[in-house]
C-alpha positions in Angstrom: 118.3 74.9 75.6 114.1 74.4 75.7 111.9 75.1 73.4 109.3 77.5 73.4 105.9 76.5 74.8 103.6 74.8 71.6 101.2 77.1 72.4 103.0 80.5 71.8 103.7 82.0 69.0 106.9 81.8 67.9 107.8 85.6 67.6 109.4 86.6 71.7 107.3 88.8 73.8 110.4 89.8 75.4 114.3 89.1 74.8 117.3 89.2 76.2 120.0 89.1 73.2 123.4 89.1 74.9 122.7 91.5 76.9 125.7 93.3 79.2 125.0 94.9 82.7 127.7 96.4 85.1 127.7 99.2 87.9 131.1 100.0 87.6 133.0 97.0 88.8 129.7 95.4 89.7 129.2 93.3 86.6 125.6 92.3 86.9 124.6 90.8 83.6 127.0 89.6 81.4 126.0 87.8 78.0 122.6 87.0 79.3 120.0 85.8 76.4 116.4 84.3 76.7 113.1 85.3 75.7 109.6 84.6 76.5 106.2 83.9 74.2 103.8 85.2 74.2 101.5 83.9 77.4 103.9 81.8 78.7 106.3 82.0 83.0 109.1 82.9 83.0 110.5 82.4 85.8 114.4 83.9 87.3 116.3 82.1 89.3 118.9 82.9 91.8 120.8 84.0 95.1 120.2 87.3 95.9 122.7 90.3 93.8 122.9 87.9 91.1 120.4 89.9 87.7 117.3 89.1 89.2 115.9 92.5 89.7 117.6 94.1 87.3 116.5 92.2 84.3 113.5 93.0 85.3 114.0 96.7 85.3 116.1 96.7 81.4 112.2 95.2 80.3 110.2 98.1 81.7 113.0 100.0 80.0 114.6 102.1 84.1 117.9 100.4 83.1 120.0 100.1 79.6 122.3 97.6 78.5 125.7 98.3 78.2 126.1 96.4 75.7 123.4 93.5 73.6 119.6 93.9 73.2 116.5 93.5 74.9 112.8 93.3 73.1 110.2 94.1 74.9 106.1 93.6 73.0 108.2 92.4 70.4 109.7 95.8 69.9 113.7 97.0 70.2 113.6 99.5 73.2 116.8 99.2 73.4 117.7 102.5 72.6 113.8 103.4 73.3 113.2 107.4 74.3 110.8 107.9 77.0 108.1 108.6 74.7 108.5 104.9 72.6 108.7 103.2 76.4 105.6 105.3 78.1 103.9 103.5 75.4 105.5 99.7 75.9 105.3 100.2 79.6 100.7 100.4 78.6 101.0 97.0 77.4 103.8 96.0 79.9 103.5 96.1 83.8 105.2 95.5 87.1 104.7 94.6 90.3 107.2 96.4 92.6 108.5 93.9 95.9 107.4 97.1 98.3 103.8 96.7 96.2 104.5 100.8 95.4 101.5 102.0 95.8 99.8 105.5 96.8 100.3 106.0 100.2 97.7 108.3 100.0 95.2 107.4 98.4 93.3 104.1 99.4 93.0 101.0 98.0 90.3 101.6 96.2 92.1 104.8 94.9 95.0 103.2 94.0 93.5 100.6 92.1 91.0 103.5 90.6 94.3 105.7 89.5 94.9 103.9 85.7 91.7 103.7 85.6 91.0 107.8 85.4 94.6 108.3 83.8 92.9 107.2 80.4 90.1 109.7 80.6 87.9 107.5 78.7 85.2 106.3 81.3 83.0 107.8 83.6 82.6 107.2 87.4 80.6 104.2 87.5 82.3 102.3 85.5 86.2 102.7 87.1 83.9 101.6 90.4 82.7 98.9 88.5 85.9 97.6 87.5 87.6 98.7 90.0 85.8 96.5 92.2 85.8 93.8 89.9 89.7 93.3 90.1 90.3 93.9 93.5 87.3 91.1 94.2 89.3 89.1 91.7 92.8 89.1 93.6 90.5 88.3 96.9 91.1 92.3 98.8 88.1 93.1 98.2 86.3 93.8 101.5 89.7 96.2 101.7 88.8 98.9 99.2 87.9 102.2 101.6 91.1 101.0 103.8 94.5 102.5 103.5 97.6 100.9 102.3 99.5 101.6 106.1 96.6 98.9 106.9 97.2 96.2 105.0 100.0 93.5 104.7 102.2 93.1 103.1 101.0 89.9 101.3 98.0 92.4 101.1 99.7 95.1 99.3 100.5 93.2 96.9 96.7 91.8 95.8 96.5 94.9 96.0 98.7 96.1 93.8 97.9 93.5 91.5 94.6 94.7 90.9 95.8 98.3 89.6 98.0 96.3 87.6 95.7 94.8 85.9 93.6 97.8 85.7 95.7 98.6 83.0 95.1 96.2 80.7 98.5 95.2 80.7 99.5 92.2 78.8 102.8 91.1 80.5 102.4 91.3 84.2 106.8 91.9 85.3 106.6 89.7 89.1 109.5 91.1 91.4 109.5 88.5 94.4 106.0 88.0 95.1 106.1 85.5 97.9 109.4 87.0 100.5 108.3 88.9 103.5 104.9 87.4 103.1 103.5 84.2 105.5 103.2 80.7 103.8 99.0 80.9 103.1 100.0 84.5 101.5 102.9 83.5 99.9 100.5 80.5 98.4 97.9 82.7 97.7 99.4 84.4 95.4 101.3 82.3 93.4 97.4 80.2 93.1 96.4 84.3 91.4 100.2 84.1 89.5 98.6 81.1 87.6 95.0 82.4 87.9 95.5 85.8 86.0 97.2 83.4 83.3 95.4 81.2 82.6 92.2 83.9 82.6 93.3 86.5 81.3 96.4 84.7 78.7 98.9 87.3 80.8 102.6 86.5 79.3 104.4 87.0 83.0 107.9 86.6 84.4 108.1 85.9 88.0 111.8 87.0 89.7 112.0 84.9 92.6 114.2 82.7 94.5 110.9 80.6 96.5 112.2 77.4 94.4 108.2 76.2 95.1 107.0 79.0 93.8 108.7 78.4 90.4 107.2 74.7 90.1 104.1 76.1 90.4 104.4 78.6 87.6 107.4 78.4 85.3 106.8 77.2 82.0 110.8 77.2 81.7 112.7 78.5 84.2 115.8 81.7 83.7 119.1 80.8 86.2 120.8 83.9 87.0 124.9 82.5 88.3 127.2 85.4 88.8 125.7 87.2 86.4 124.7 84.4 83.3 122.5 82.8 83.1 123.6 79.3 82.9 120.5 77.5 82.8 117.1 78.3 80.6 114.4 74.9 80.0 111.4 73.2 82.2 111.8 73.1 85.4 112.0 69.2 84.1 114.9 69.8 83.1 116.2 72.3 85.5 115.6 69.0 87.5 118.4 67.0 84.8 120.4 69.7 84.8 124.4 68.8 85.3 124.9 72.4 86.5 126.2 72.0 90.3 125.0 75.3 91.9 121.6 74.4 90.2 121.1 71.0 91.6 122.9 72.8 95.1 120.4 75.3 95.0 117.7 72.6 94.5 119.1 70.7 97.7 118.3 73.1 99.3 114.7 74.1 98.7 114.4 70.4 99.7 116.0 70.6 102.5 114.2 74.4 104.3 112.2 74.4 107.4 109.3 76.5 106.1 108.3 79.0 108.0 112.2 79.5 108.5 112.6 83.5 106.4 116.4 83.4 105.9 116.4 85.0 102.0 115.1 80.9 100.6 112.0 81.0 102.3 110.4 78.2 99.5 106.1 77.6 100.8 104.6 74.3 99.5 
């Protein structure tokens, strides 16, 4: 088990304490524990269906554990009311795999939406912030387009800009490089890394893309058969004794870039 990053506070920003979650007979999380420290990037790795996205939904409060505790933004949200969760969601936001953009709004209007919800900015201020965010994520030229005009990767970039407009402390990314071309995957990885360093954001990235994890992760949680069988750095993961972890690493090395078989890795 690795120690928290040296430059982090010792108190975790996000923490799972012995979390269990089942849907009927399907046990998705069993006794899962991990911590994410302020300013840290944690990658949650594992094959499909092992509870990676379910973990994010617990952090957002969309799901509640059957047992165990979930700490987010230094607060226990396990039994939080919706009003409490709304307050937490102003600090922690999520970039969904499909982007979850409003189809009828332009790119600029999508990014402006959280800013208008604040009711403390005039249109000129909103316009300037939106342009700055779109420029930061590399899609400023697409401000007046509709989401239907964008590629999958571009939609994710816009979704990241919209997430940033809420001025969060923490961003959750659900499979950011799935279903995008290798170049876009690399650009998205670079963007997530840039945001961490420039804005000091705490980040949690769910992925099966080992190359992305190696680029971004301060630490990794590896989920297998509903359990967190490994928590540590990339270097520690490479020396891990768990057979399934080593198989995952070897599979990544064998994959031909450009083949989309559910375990795509990008250089």
